[in-house]
C-alpha positions in Angstrom: -2.8 9.1 3.5 -0.1 9.1 6.1 2.5 11.4 7.6 6.2 10.8 7.6 8.6 11.9 10.4 9.4 15.1 8.4 5.7 16.1 8.4 5.2 15.3 4.7 1.9 13.7 3.6 2.2 10.5 1.6 -0.8 9.1 -0.4 -1.5 6.7 -3.2 -2.9 7.5 -6.7 -4.5 4.2 -7.4 -5.6 4.6 -11.0 -2.4 6.5 -11.9 -0.3 3.7 -10.4 1.7 6.2 -8.3 2.7 7.0 -4.8 2.9 10.8 -4.0 4.3 13.0 -1.4 3.4 16.6 -0.4 6.2 18.3 1.6 5.6 20.9 4.3 6.1 23.7 1.6 3.3 22.2 -0.5 5.5 20.7 -3.2 4.0 17.5 -4.7 6.3 14.8 -5.9 5.0 11.7 -7.6 6.7 8.3 -7.9 5.7 5.7 -10.4 5.1 2.2 -9.0 7.2 -0.2 -11.1 4.6 -2.9 -11.3 2.2 -2.1 -14.1 -1.5 -1.8 -13.1 -0.8 -2.8 -9.5 -3.3 -0.2 -8.1 -1.4 1.0 -5.0 -3.8 1.4 -2.1 -3.0 1.4 1.7 0.0 3.4 2.8 1.8 3.7 6.1 5.2 4.6 7.5 7.3 1.6 8.7 9.7 1.3 11.6 12.5 1.0 9.1 12.0 4.6 7.9 10.4 3.6 4.6 6.9 4.2 3.5 5.1 0.9 2.8 2.1 0.5 0.5 0.0 -2.4 -0.9 -0.3 -3.3 -4.5 -3.9 -4.4 -4.7 -3.8 -6.2 -8.0 -0.6 -8.2 -7.3 -1.2 -9.1 -3.6 2.2 -7.6 -2.6 3.6 -4.9 -0.4 6.3 -2.5 -1.5 8.4 0.1 0.3 9.9 3.4 -0.7 12.8 5.1 1.0 12.7 8.8 0.3 16.4 9.4 0.9 17.8 6.5 -1.1 14.9 5.9 -3.5 15.2 2.1 -3.0 12.1 0.1 -3.4 11.7 -3.4 -1.9 9.0 -5.9 -2.6 7.7 -8.3 -0.1 6.5 -11.8 -0.9 3.0 -12.4 -2.2 0.4 -13.4 0.3 
């Protein structure tokens, strides 16, 4: 789990293949990870304003920008 600058909590739902956010009012929003069975795990806010997380089964990192809903994928490692 991690906090974003707005005070929302972000976390991964590994077996559901989702990233989720709980805002300060308690509303939960879930976002599907587009890579099937990627098992998102570690999550952290980045200096670019996005929330970054790892895709355990694909050896990749992905970002999510809450305001624009853009997702970027990094190279495999």
